[in-house]
Each structure stands twice: as structure tokens, then as C-alpha cells.
N, C-alpha and C positions, 0 to 999 in steps of 0.2 A: 484332266478332261483325258477321256479315253482317246486313243487314236483310230483314225477313222481312214479305212482305206475305199477308195472310189475306183471301179472299176469303169475305163473308158473305153468305148468302140472305136474302131479306126477312124470312122467318120467324126467323134468328137474329139480325138487325140489330134486330127488335121485342124478341127474348127481352132483349138487351143493354141495350135501353132500359127496358124492364120493371124489370129488375132494378137498375139506377141508379135509377131514379124510387122504387121502393120501398126503395131501398136495405138492399138483403136480402143481408147479407154471407155467409150460408152457402148462398145459391142461387147467389152469385158465383164462390164457391170452387169449387164443384162443374164450374158451366159452363168455368170455367179448366183443370178439369182435365179435361175432355171437349175441349177446345181444344186440349190440348196433342198431343192425338194427332193432330189434323191438321196442328200445327206440325212434327213428328217426320216426317210423310208427307213432307215438303217440305225434305230436306237440300240445305243451299247448297252450291254448288261454285265453284271459284275461276275457272274458265271459264264459268259460266253454268248455266242449269239442264240436266240430264240429258234426252237424247231418248230416248224409248224405243221 
């Protein structure tokens, strides 16, 4: 499977840090479900990213 890099805004990074600090498993699952949309929006290509 290809490596995927997901850029996070400052706000998104703070949210991840808060989830980890609070050890909030339910919120972590919700956040990852939302993040999945971001991952699916960046499909990997054998020749590199698709230019639109």
C-alpha cells in the first residue's frame, strides 16, 4: 500500500492532541471516521499524484 501524507491544519492538530491527552476513545473514532474522507480524497497513483 502506498504511503499517504495528510496535511493537518493547526486546529486539526490541536484536536488530535486534545483527544490523546484526554484519552477520549469515542472522539478519536469519530475524528478518524471524518479523516477517512480526507484520505479517500487523495487516491494514490503509480505515476504520482493526478494533476487536475
